[in-house]
N, C-alpha and C positions, 0 to 999 in steps of 0.2 A: 167431697161428694161420694155418697155411698156407693159402694160396688154392688153391681147387678146380680153377682153370684159369691156366695161364699162357699169354699171348697174345704172339706172335712177329710183327712186321711185318719183312718180309724183302725184299730183292732183290738182284740181281746181273746185269750185262750180261755174257754170255760168248756163244760161238758154240756152238750146238747143231746138229749135223749131221742129228740125228733126233729132233725135239721130241715126235712123237707116241710114241715109245718111252719116253723119259724120262716124259711123263705116265701112260702104262699103268703102269710102275713105282710112281710116286707114288700113284696111284689104290689099288694093291693095299697099300701100305705105309700109308696114311692110314686105309685100312679096318682094317687089323690093329692099330693104334695107337689107332683111336677118336676121331682128331681132328676139329675142325670149322673152316669157314673157307674161304678160296679161294685156289688158286694159280693162277696164268697162266703157261705156257710157251710160248716162240717162240723162233725160230733165234737172236733175238737175246739170250736169257738167261731168267730167270726173276724173278717178282713176286707178293708176295700177303701176306695176314694169316691166320694160322692159330692156333688154341688148342686146348689138350689138358692131360693132366697134364704135370708137370714133366720126367718120365721120357719121354713120348710126344715133347715138343717137342725134347727133347735128342737123341732117337734120329731125329727128321726132319731137324734141322738139320746132323746128321752127315752124314746120306745126302745131303742138297743140297750140302754143302761137298765130296763126293766126287766131285761131277759135275765135266766138264771145264770148267776157268776159274773154280770156284767156291769155293776154298779161302779166299777174302776175302770171302766172303757178307757183305752189311752186315745185321744183325739189332738190333731194338730190342724189348725185353721189357717187358712189364705184366702185372699181374695181374687175375683177375676171380674172383669167388665165384659166378657163374653162367655157365652156356655163353653166349657172346657171339654166336655164329653157330648158326643151325638145323640146318645139315648140312655135309658136305664136298663143294667142286667142285675140280676139276681141269680147267682148260680149255686148250686149245691156240689161240692166236690169232697174227695177223700179226705184233704187236709186244706188249711187256709194258707200255708205257705209250703211247697212242695220240698219234703226232705227225702222221702222214700225208705225210711227207716223203722217203718212200722208204728205201732201205737206207743207212743212215748208219754202220753198224757202230760202236755206241759202245763194244764191247769193246776195241776197239785205236785209235778216233779220237776219244774223249773229251778233254777239256782236262786241264788240270794240277789235282789235288787240293790243297786248302789246308786247315789245321787252323785252329781260331778265331784264335789268334794271329797268324799269318801273314794270315789274311784281313782282320784288323783293320789291319795295316799297309798292304796292298795297297789296300784301299777308301780308306784316309786320303789317297793319292795324287791330287791333283785331275787327274791326267792319266789315271786309269783310270776307264773307262766301267761303272758298276754296273747290272746289270739284273736286275729281280725277273722270274722266269718263271712265276709263278703267275698266277691269274685275277683280275680286279677286284676281285671281292668278298673274296678272300683279302686282297690289297693294301691295302684300305680298313680293315682291322682293324689293320694294322702294317705296317713294313717298315725296311729298313736306311736310314739316314741317306743322301739324296743319291741314292739308287735311281731308275732309271727305271721308270715302270710302262706296259707296253705296252697295258693298258687292254683285255685278251683276257677273251671268256667262257668260251674253251675253249681247252685247251693246242694243239688242231688250227689255231687261229688264228694261233699263233706264228710259223710260217713266213714266212707273208704279212707280217705287222708287221715282222719282222726284215729282210726283205728290201729293204722300203721304207726302213727305218733305215739299212741298209747302203749302200744308194744314197746317202742323203744324206751319209754320212761320207765316201764317196769323191769326191762332189762338192766336199766341202770340202777333199779332199786329207789325209784323216786316215786312219789304220789303228791304233786306240789299242790298249793292254791292255784286255780285255774279262773281268769278273768277273760270274759268274753263280750264282744261288741260288734254292732252293725250300723247301718244308717240310721233307722227310726225305732229299732228294739226289737221286732218280731223275729228276725232269724237268729239273732244271739240267744233270745228266750227260748226259743225252741230247741237251739244246739245245746243249751246247758241241760235239757232235759235227756238227750243223746248222752251228753258227757256223764251225767249222773247214772243213768242206766248201764252206763260202762264201768261203774265202780268206783267214781271219783266222787269224794262227798264235799269238800271245799271249793264250791263252783259259784262264780258271781257274774253278773251282767249289769250292763250300763244302763240304768233306765232312761227311757226316752231316746236311747242311742245316741250317735254323734251329732244329730242335728240339735237335741237339746242341750247337749253339752257345748256346742259351739254358739249356742244362744245365751246359754246362762254363766259361762266360765269366762271371768276376764281373761284378754289375750296375754297379760303378762304372768299370769298363773297356769296357763294353758301347757299341757303336754302333747297336743296335737301338732303334727308337723304336714305342712301342706294344705290342701282343700279337700271338700267332702263330695264326691260323685252324688248327683241326685238325679233322678228320673224325670226330670222336667225341662222346660227350656232353657233354665238357669246352667244346666249341666254340671256346675261345681260350685260350692260356695265356701267362704272362710269363715272366720268369727263374726259374729253378728248377723250370720248368715246372708253375707252380702255376697252377692255374684263374683266368681272368679274369672280367670283368664282363660278357660278352657271352652271349646267349640266341640261339635260332634262332626266327625267325617261322614260326609254324604256317601261315601263308598261302602264302607262297612258299620259304621254306627258307633264306632268308639270313639271315646274322648281324646283330644289332644290338645296342647297349649296353643291358644291363637298364634297365628302368624309364623308358626315354626314347622321345621320339617317332621314328616312322619312316614313310616311305611305302613301301607295300607293293605290289609288282609284281604280285601273284596279282589284282589287281582289274581288269586290263586297261589301267590307267592308263599303262603302259611306263615307269615309274620305276624306274630300275636303276643301281646298287644303291640301298640304304636311304641315306635323309638322317639321318644319327645326330647326336646332341646328347651333350655328356658328354666324357669322356675318351677318347682316341684309343689 
């Protein structure tokens, strides 16, 4: 039986000279199509998650792909029997994903894309520095073997962390290859533009993020350890995008392994993230 709603999670870094005009057209289109969800438009591109009938989503995606620089729009699809969002919002913001590091021009200055097999080869090289660009509570659920955890609570914290890390590398006389990754690709793509702006040339990121890697890479060949935190009711997924054993704490909203003890930060204890027991 066909699901009532198709969900499309999408983003594209592109150079928009008039994001307000693009947003106005999208509002009119989405109203006519009856979609729900959120789209964020900025001078650096578009990002969002929307839901509607299969025909409506196809029409919306086709419209976005016709925008300047958006022919290769990254879209991930899912299905739902119920409306996943209450209404449709199209917002104009300074950034489509907030890093707060000024104009980095990710559309033209991002690092080199790598597909999963290429990624495996690169991160297997001990001379490659692998950086997880996600927040600490996400990293606690799982990450790539040998990846550096910046320990950030917000993506806005990443530039300060990286500047300190870059200074340490330079003091050691190192300018290594840097490989970066995130859940769906948007944060690591923008982070590579930051790293290149800081003077590093050999910078790479995982195309489609962890989710595409877990979907495409056979588990026997995988370098991923644990599960991947996701921002929906599944909480975390493993290879083949199968739901993992994590649940969300009702007190503080952070993930923990089902039926295991954890320390909740909502009581003011300052413990963050959870102390988990059981499998990682």
